[in-house]
C-alpha positions in Angstrom: 3.2 -79.7 163.0 4.2 -78.1 166.4 1.8 -78.1 169.3 0.2 -74.7 169.9 0.5 -75.0 173.7 3.4 -75.7 175.9 4.3 -79.3 176.9 3.3 -78.5 180.5 0.0 -77.0 179.5 -0.8 -80.0 177.2 0.0 -82.4 180.0 -2.3 -80.5 182.3 -5.1 -80.5 179.7 -4.7 -84.3 179.1 -4.7 -85.0 182.8 -8.0 -83.2 183.1 -9.7 -85.7 180.7 -11.8 -88.1 182.8 -12.4 -91.7 182.2 -15.4 -91.9 184.5 -18.3 -89.7 185.4 -18.2 -87.8 182.2 -21.1 -85.5 181.2 -22.6 -88.0 178.7 -22.3 -90.8 181.3 -24.0 -88.7 183.9 -26.8 -87.9 181.5 -27.4 -91.6 180.9 -27.2 -92.4 184.6 -29.8 -89.8 185.5 -32.1 -90.8 182.7 -31.9 -94.5 183.6 -32.4 -93.8 187.3 -35.4 -91.6 186.6 -37.1 -94.5 184.8 -36.8 -96.6 187.9 -33.7 -98.7 187.0 -31.1 -99.4 189.6 -27.5 -100.1 188.7 -23.9 -100.4 189.9 -21.2 -98.2 188.6 -17.8 -99.3 187.1 -18.0 -102.9 188.3 -14.4 -103.9 188.8 -15.2 -107.6 188.6 -16.4 -107.3 184.9 -14.2 -107.0 181.9 -13.8 -103.3 180.8 -15.4 -102.0 184.0 -18.7 -101.1 182.4 -20.1 -97.7 183.2 -23.4 -99.1 184.4 -24.3 -102.7 185.4 -28.0 -103.6 185.5 -27.6 -106.9 187.3 -31.4 -107.6 187.4 -31.5 -107.5 183.6 -28.1 -109.0 183.0 -27.1 -105.9 181.0 -24.1 -103.7 181.0 -23.9 -100.2 179.5 -20.8 -98.4 178.2 -20.9 -94.7 177.4 -18.1 -94.3 174.9 -16.4 -91.1 173.8 -16.3 -90.9 170.0 -12.7 -89.7 169.9 -11.2 -92.2 172.4 -13.0 -95.2 171.0 -12.6 -94.4 167.3 -16.3 -93.9 166.3 -16.9 -93.1 162.7 -18.8 -89.9 163.2 -18.3 -86.1 163.0 -16.9 -86.0 166.5 -13.9 -88.2 165.6 -10.9 -86.8 163.7 -7.3 -88.2 163.7 -5.0 -85.8 165.4 -2.4 -84.2 163.1 0.3 -84.0 165.7 2.1 -87.2 166.7 0.1 -89.3 164.3 1.9 -92.6 165.1 1.3 -92.2 168.8 -2.4 -91.5 168.4 -3.0 -94.2 165.8 -1.4 -96.8 168.2 -3.3 -95.4 171.2 -6.8 -95.2 169.6 -6.5 -98.4 167.6 -5.4 -100.1 170.8 -8.6 -98.8 172.6 -10.7 -100.1 169.7 -9.0 -103.5 169.8 -9.5 -103.7 173.6 -13.2 -102.8 173.2 -13.7 -105.7 170.8 -12.0 -108.1 173.2 -14.1 -106.9 176.2 -17.3 -107.2 174.2 -16.5 -110.7 173.3 -15.6 -111.6 176.9 -18.9 -110.1 178.3 -21.0 -111.8 175.7 -19.4 -115.2 176.4 -20.2 -114.6 180.0 -23.9 -114.1 179.1 -24.1 -110.3 179.5 -26.2 -108.1 177.2 -24.0 -105.2 176.1 -25.2 -101.7 175.1 -22.8 -99.1 173.8 -24.0 -95.5 173.9 -21.8 -93.2 171.8 -21.1 -89.7 172.8 -22.5 -88.4 169.4 -26.0 -89.6 170.5 -25.9 -87.0 173.3 -24.0 -84.1 171.8 -22.9 -82.6 168.6 -24.9 -81.6 165.5 -26.4 -85.0 164.9 -27.4 -85.9 168.4 -30.6 -87.8 169.3 -31.0 -86.1 172.6 -31.2 -87.7 176.1 -34.9 -88.7 176.0 -34.5 -90.7 172.8 -31.3 -92.3 174.0 -32.9 -93.4 177.3 -36.0 -94.7 175.3 -33.7 -96.8 173.1 -31.7 -98.0 176.1 -34.9 -99.0 177.9 -36.1 -100.9 174.8 -32.8 -102.7 174.6 -32.9 -103.7 178.3 -36.2 -105.5 177.7 -35.3 -107.0 174.3 -33.7 -110.4 173.6 -30.9 -108.7 171.6 -27.4 -109.3 173.1 -25.6 -106.3 171.7 -26.5 -102.9 170.2 -25.1 -99.4 169.8 -26.9 -96.1 170.1 -25.3 -93.4 168.0 -26.2 -90.0 166.6 -28.1 -89.5 163.5 -26.3 -90.1 160.2 -24.9 -87.0 158.5 -26.8 -85.6 155.6 
């Protein structure tokens, strides 16, 4: 199937997709900050450069886009154009995510993944519930958890 936009337009669109400071990430940052938590952003010294690092609580938070990290929700759909390229790209992201999770946990970090679908889409939890769950995780003894949107149905 041919692309519906020109190659130059598609390139410009893809260049506009941000890896940091996305809307879901900013929502989480504002909510966490409003609750009195202080954090560092995109720590280069840690595997995967977590979106937020709460050093005091030995916790890192990733805010993952459902498409780019292959989440099994209504926001993810395999692209129909260039399927081999996209399968390689997205599966590579998921494989890297697993490796980074393992490295962080072996270093003693607690890891929280907040999925984009928890904050947007037809099955979202909403920012307040996401921040409540994140705060609960920070004070728990759990080493890893994910916050995602409500199940379909």
